[in-house]
Steps between C-alpha positions, in 0.01 A plus 500: 500500500645839404611710799577867534864605540604446864492779755819550699324492838452159663139426592526480880120491547474184292798345676345564843169346398670195349677450831176549697313254279781244518517464122804389305549683171399185313198454726374852433548459124310171506206654686481793258498256208224293663289808562553605141364164383179571698457805279598336174855641495810300407769696690795261557687700762786338693737582785710716266192715428456561875868589533451764231194640681705522821764698309233752401372373168126556445286217358250605236127467455289346773794323666543758783137440600552124487810523720305717745220243512749219572615693808141590594410131509813402690497776761123541539491875446427699186818619329525711187773511235625825656537325838747270326693788344362416156332723244122502507313373198144414403483197730291192438412525869344846484165474673593228749636757747302552822535877535636660816252792491156576353649754257750242376212253462318753279814543287541125451138417425445798271811399305345156460169647379675723247712219356203264484268749331757560225618261232731305733412150387811362671352603834231238452763233430692541827528169684342433838766447766403311820798649684357846431219424747722467805614855573168682438293257709753515781520880487120522512480260794759675718447853366340774705220720374616817325477789744403755237355479151355853468630718217492873435261707705361320803128510571380824343601681186387696196250372250646212306556461132273216378727199462328368191550829317876510516718475195704182472848542642810423290626157598866586497480774765398355834606814690287710268216260566524552874505877458194506276288273718609635837221704653219321319295387796370145503138476613271224620341513156832416335541197724141391441571518126804273542286252691226506236753444224635204694154342517450553128832339401449217749164415342654507151782273616263243656278488194738537204854432626796714595599577143174677426567837664841465668668769293218744569542438872875563484448823306242611756755442776762699311281794404263522799642319805858623472405871489287443810787329684720798410232752600418648842324311776490472876564184701150350496439573133850380415444163668176451308671605178784250548242230580312568174826508303606171661173339392531616139868398488416152630231478232753603234718216627207257500412581139869468404508159670190398302675570168814312620717811542625343821811705573304821444215376721749418775629858490149644522423281799817608682416866441136449605633349823712810563210737421281305743762556769493874427121482534541343843275215382653184640207284394523608137873431506416145606260477205778608262721224643219251440483621140874441469448156653238419236740592222765278659248211508416550133871493409560187708698664782314334785755567773506873428119503483475349848757742640323804357165387643658445840671840495157649426348311794780606732484861387127541552463297820189332638286814510417495128134453398399133448475528120856637488625217722330248269664662197848478658464135605363399159800663332734296719305185416547558128878513549495172695285349225759582234761331720274192550516554876170329584496550876606865496261578214206334676578683826516840328172433318336405831616831651357686202166320535480571874577867445238540228238330718537780756419780250186682611281760327626841600864391536736772384647302212728715278364553149787301349422189708125487433552272202620229739170325559377142487541490123863611524580259782349214301720607207811494721404156633450371146841626384675351805333160468584498127867569581495220760337270239195457724265516204170405666528785750628737229196423286253560783651834602533622141133423435401687814710803405344513153152485652573789738726724291348811343507525121714817510799296617532343156871423513477341847210285376712395202789395727261305720343330198845382389572370851170310484591363156838388633338333801250316277790385285678375811187305591493336155197697379655588164190616315386737777856632530515580129161673506606722788839565341341606172273745687805649670689525169208693350504742795878541475473587130287801598746630763829684492656289771815293456417320825163392359666357188768332710238328717348357183840395362584325828173305477586405142840369612315273743284375211803387301502135627140470375553672163356211298173486695187622320424756774844658466477510120164672539654747746779588258254553215290737713806696610643516147173654384561793736767615258 
């Protein structure tokens, strides 16, 4: 790999960190190469490369960020390229940082919105990295609430400029952006608008898939939410503003996850977690961790999924409303299911069931947890029993979920129908399985959801041993007709 001409100053910062981490030069080079492979890079560094870095030579491209991440993983604290005495670059890890302050959090997340709303197709190809979950979840768990989030004038001030009427701010001048938005007072109406937009995009996502309106959501965040976050607000309004921004950012991550932009989704989730901390909303932070856990389950990282769910449980404590407790235990169960840990999965499901049984009318369940009802619990049970190859139980719970689930949750119903088809296949009921699978394939063809299509493909992989059966040939003909 081509390097810049060496500097004459030895890199003492890098040398000190190598000593602290206990790396040999060859060991550091090997870890950088391995991390590069995770991101599709063929780097081929060796101990001589590290010797050159120690002499002051600067590696090119994304390598400084990769080296910093190697040390972050080893030492358990977030380190940047500058901390290592290396030149900054456009790092592949941008967006995985858990910001030290609310203003830094705004800088990081708004940079993510801007890049994503542009023509940065490579952003949607970034790989998911399980190790990138460790530092943010730990920092959230042990972090203290931000003492101050207010910006600009405190409680009272002059009449505000309507936020929606402002001219778009040039992307390249962040300082200019702050100047132009500073003094524009955020009102309760602005925050109510953010909440309403969230409900709209959530409904679109449930019904039509994450790809349907994801870009519109990201542009809304860039052009409406960012100016608000850089406007003027007191403490109470600021907390509510950060809470609304956290919710929309999590939703941007969720829709990214649904179109299989997994590295991008991971970054949105990390930033939503940090915004929730600025909001002082511990419970919503736990919900973001559960969302991260669900992504880990989908990608087959069961151990990380369990850990994230447990961090969420630990961070929120036993005082959470029953529906929230049920949600957290079900998320843990899904991780155990992926790992085929029957006893742990069954125990977590039992905790979820007990918690949901204690929900009473009038309980103060947060808006984001209200979806976790009997239909959702039955869905979680069906998925877990499918993963544990307990097909009779999976079939019963999937049928119950489909009976109870509202029509607006079209994608969830599709997933559950595939689980039911898989369970029927496992029970030897080939014809019923193919009928259900064909119904799901038809639904998937009408959605912009990579996850929906992947559920169908996974079912088709399970059909392969029966490919010569009449029912399977009929299934393939019906699916082929979908075009």
